[in-house]
C-alpha positions, 0 to 999 in steps of 0.5 A: 500500500502506498501512503501519502506522506504530507508536509505541514507548513503554516504558510500564513502570508505575512507579506499578503496581509501587509499588502492588504493592510497597506491597501486598505489604509490608503483608500476607503473600502470595505476592507478598511479598518476605519468604518466611522466607528463600526467594529470590523470582523476579522477574516482569514482566507485559505487557498484550498483548491488543489491544482488551481494556480495562484489566486487574488481575492476581494471583498466587494470591490476591494481587490487585494492585488496579491500574486503569490496566494498559492495552494495551502497558503493562508492570508492572515486576518484582515478587517472586513466590514460586518454584514453581507459582503460579496467575496470574490476570487480572481486569478493572480496576475489578471486585471479582468473585472470578472471574478472566477467565482463569487459568493455572498458571505455574512460576517458579524463583528467582532467575530473571527472567521476563516474562508476556505476556497475549495474545489476546482475553478469550475466548481469553486466554493467558499466555505465560511468557518467561525474561528472563535473558541474558549481559551486553552489551559496552560498546558494545552492548545485548542485544535480542530479538523476541517475537511476540504477534500471534495471527493472524500467521505466523512473523515476521522483524524488520528494521532499516530499510534493512537487507535482512537480518533481525536476528530470523527465524522467530519464531512466535506465543507465542515469543521469539527469543534475545537477541543483541547490537546496537550502541548506536544513535540513531533506529533504526527496526524493520520487521516482515515475515512470514518469507520475505515482502517485504510490510511489516507495520509500521514503528516510529517511531525508538528509541534503543538506549542503556545509559542506559535499560538493557542489555536490550531486548525488542521485541514485536508485538501486535494483529492483522494483520486488526485495525482501526487505528482501534480500536487492534487493528491489528498493532503493535510495542512495546518495553520495557527491562529 
């Protein structure tokens, strides 16, 4: 049996976030932090569309103008005006006014969210997940699992060498609740279909540490039927927030 060994990397785009904040500080827009006293929501965005080239994003008409937002990258939290916003996805390096995809999303202030951009360009979707959770204990962090694998059944997440899953029955476009996990070094995660023994993916070691954050989201992308050579095979990534 060939297992897919995966690399975890918290590729939060600090440069993208800086560019976005620079943009919104230069002109009044729906991503501007100054809304005449209106408190914004905080919104991060994950490129979870395996096989789709670099993207750019916009909230309503405020396009960020980024060119390095690639698969598994995350744009760190941006201030977004609360209410009904039209989230738009463009191909990077394109100047067209027509997005690849758009969807209305509703944000509440001062809540925090992550938007996952999923599936192929022709079937693209934006999955809105609320990020708020209670604080972690001193010796723990809070983690959750999100299934963004379009052709996957419900998935279970395991810690390697532990037969009991730590997240169960997480279906496509869904995330489980945050739960506490002890701080750990060189921990590896495994992914299986719910109720099945076949190992779909094993992560490289990761350290769950408060140095990075108190909160972690572990998520699957790609396709069970995808090509490892093309980078579209089912994969697991993570980000701290």
